C-alpha positions in Angstrom: -22.2 26.1 6.3 -18.2 25.7 5.0 -17.5 23.2 2.9 -15.2 20.5 3.4 -12.0 19.6 1.4 -12.1 17.1 -1.1 -9.8 14.3 0.7 -11.4 15.0 3.9 -15.2 14.4 2.8 -14.0 11.0 1.0 -11.8 9.4 4.1 -14.8 10.3 6.0 -17.5 8.7 3.7 -14.7 5.7 3.5 -14.9 5.8 7.4 -18.2 5.9 8.1 -19.4 2.0 10.1 -18.6 -0.9 8.8 -15.3 -0.1 8.6 -13.1 -1.8 6.8 -10.0 -2.9 8.2 -7.5 -2.3 5.6 -8.1 1.4 5.1 -6.4 3.7 7.5 -8.9 5.6 9.7 -9.8 9.7 9.5 -9.1 10.4 13.3 -9.5 14.5 12.9 -8.9 17.5 10.5 -7.3 20.7 10.7 -7.9 23.5 8.0 -4.9 26.4 7.9 -5.0 28.8 5.1 -2.2 27.3 3.0 -2.5 23.9 4.6 -4.9 20.9 5.4 -3.6 18.8 8.3 -5.4 15.2 8.6 -4.8 13.5 11.8 -4.5 9.5 10.7 -4.3 6.7 13.2 -0.8 5.4 12.9 0.0 1.3 13.2 3.6 1.3 15.2 6.1 0.2 14.0 5.3 0.2 9.9 6.9 0.9 6.7 5.0 1.5 3.4 5.7 -1.4 1.2 8.6 0.4 -1.4 10.3 0.7 2.0 9.8 -2.5 3.4 10.8 -4.3 -0.3 14.0 -2.2 0.0 14.8 -3.1 3.2 14.2 -7.0 3.3 14.0 -7.9 -0.2 10.7 -9.3 -2.1 8.2 -10.3 -0.4 7.6 -14.4 -0.1 4.7 -15.8 -1.2 2.7 -16.3 1.9 3.4 -12.5 2.9 2.2 -11.5 -0.4 -1.1 -13.5 -0.1 -1.8 -12.2 3.3 -0.4 -8.8 2.3 -2.9 -8.5 -0.3 -5.6 -10.3 0.4 -6.2 -7.0 2.8 -5.6 -4.6 0.2 -8.0 -6.3 -2.0 -10.7 -6.0 0.9 -9.4 -2.5 0.9 -10.1 -1.6 -2.7 -13.6 -3.6 -2.7 -14.4 -1.5 0.1 -13.4 1.9 -1.8 -15.7 0.4 -4.8 -18.9 -0.9 -2.7 -19.0 2.7 -1.2 -18.8 4.2 -4.8 -14.8 5.6 -4.4 -12.2 4.9 -7.3 -8.7 4.8 -5.0 -6.7 6.1 -8.8 -3.3 5.8 -7.1 -2.9 1.9 -5.8 1.3 1.6 -5.8 3.4 0.3 -2.8 4.3 3.8 -1.4 0.6 3.9 -0.4 0.4 0.6 1.1 1.5 0.5 4.8 2.7 -2.5 6.5 2.9 -3.2 10.7 6.0 -4.9 11.8 5.1 -8.6 13.4 1.1 -8.4 12.7 1.6 -7.9 8.8 -1.4 -5.6 9.2 -2.0 -3.6 5.8 -3.7 -0.1 5.7 -4.4 1.6 2.3 -3.4 5.1 2.6 -3.1 8.5 0.4 -6.6 9.4 -1.1 -6.0 12.3 -2.0 -6.3 11.6 -5.9 -9.5 9.8 -5.1 -12.7 10.5 -6.8 -16.4 8.8 -6.8 -17.3 6.6 -9.5 -18.8 7.7 -12.7 -20.4 5.4 -15.4 -18.8 6.2 -18.4 -15.0 6.0 -18.8 -11.7 8.4 -17.7 -9.6 10.7 -19.8 -7.5 12.5 -17.4 -4.7 10.3 -15.3 -3.1 11.0 -11.8 -1.5 8.4 -10.9 2.4 7.0 -11.4 3.0 6.2 -15.4 4.5 3.1 -14.2 1.2 1.8 -13.0 -0.3 3.0 -15.8 -3.1 0.6 -17.5 -1.7 -0.2 -21.2 -5.5 1.1 -22.8 -4.4 4.6 -21.4 -1.8 4.2 -24.3 -3.8 2.0 -26.9 -7.8 3.6 -26.1 -7.0 6.9 -24.5 -9.4 6.3 -22.2 -9.9 3.5 -18.7 -12.3 1.8 -16.6 -12.3 2.7 -13.2 -12.6 -1.0 -12.2 -10.2 -2.8 -14.5 -7.6 0.6 -13.9 -7.6 -0.6 -10.3 -7.0 -4.4 -10.7 -4.3 -3.7 -13.1 -2.8 -1.1 -10.5 -3.5 -4.2 -7.9 -1.7 -6.5 -10.4 1.1 -4.2 -10.8 1.6 -3.7 -6.8 1.9 -7.6 -6.6 4.4 -8.1 -9.4 6.5 -5.2 -7.9 6.8 -6.5 -4.5 7.7 -10.5 -6.4 10.1 -9.1 -8.5 11.1 -5.9 -8.1 10.2 -5.2 -11.8 7.6 -3.4 -13.0 4.6 -5.0 -15.2 4.8 -5.1 -18.8 2.5 -2.2 -19.6 3.0 1.9 -20.4 6.1 1.3 -18.6 8.0 -0.5 -21.0 7.6 -0.2 -25.0 6.9 -4.0 -25.1 3.0 -4.0 -24.6 2.7 -7.6 -25.3 5.7 -8.6 -22.7 6.0 -11.1 -20.7 6.0 -11.4 -17.0 9.0 -12.6 -15.5 8.6 -14.8 -12.2 11.1 -16.8 -9.8 10.1 -20.4 -10.6 9.7 -21.2 -7.3 6.3 -19.3 -7.3 2.8 -21.3 -7.4 1.1 -21.9 -10.5 -2.0 -20.4 -8.8 0.2 -16.8 -7.8 1.3 -17.0 -11.9 -2.5 -17.9 -13.2 -3.4 -14.9 -10.8 -1.0 -12.3 -11.7 -1.6 -13.1 -15.4 -5.4 -12.2 -14.9 -4.7 -9.3 -13.3 -2.4 -8.0 -16.1 -4.2 -9.1 -18.8 -3.6 -6.6 -21.4 -7.4 -6.4 -22.3 -9.1 -4.8 -19.6 -12.9 -6.6 -20.4 -10.4 -10.2 -19.3 -9.3 -8.7 -16.0 -11.4 -10.0 -13.1 -13.6 -7.9 -10.6 -12.2 -7.2 -7.5 -15.5 -9.6 -6.0 -13.6 -12.0 -8.1 -10.2 -11.6 -7.3 -11.3 -12.0 -3.7 -13.0 -16.0 -4.8 -9.5 -16.7 -6.7 -8.2 -19.8 -5.3 -4.5 -18.2 -4.8 -6.4 -15.4 -2.4 -8.7 -18.2 -0.3 -6.3 -21.1 0.2 -4.1 -20.8 3.4 
């Protein structure tokens, strides 16, 4: 039996029922001699978060809450299936205009969870957790939550979170005063410099900031 490319296998596994509406669905795939073609659903019209922010500016708090609730659900679905995305960033998040429906995309760096820590890093360095520098290793869950928090922080401020991206590992978050205390608390938890103090994805979904409409 011919082997299935890794990304195809990961996506097919994630797309098995019950599916998560916040994860891009794999419809078909073709393997050429030097090319892998994935046929994916395409919410139209849409842009990735990076382009959306460049076009419209930073997200409002209600929009951020709506989108990042969906992203947390997508990442929790991945974790429940034992999949570690490893490359959560604005470029890998599609948003459909009008409905503000979110889709997590690009599972090319994804792997299956293992019990021990990771040493190899395959994401973008500005979104890497501080323990990658201080400890030379990281855990999948706390890494995912850090990247989630980095992405939210960037979408609200156009700044990179103080971590590996800067020299100041004790840096402060710079948020506009119009954001709520609940949002600031949510961000500070996700971006805790200590991985043990970051919430799990289950805890993120129960945080008051995401729960309240």
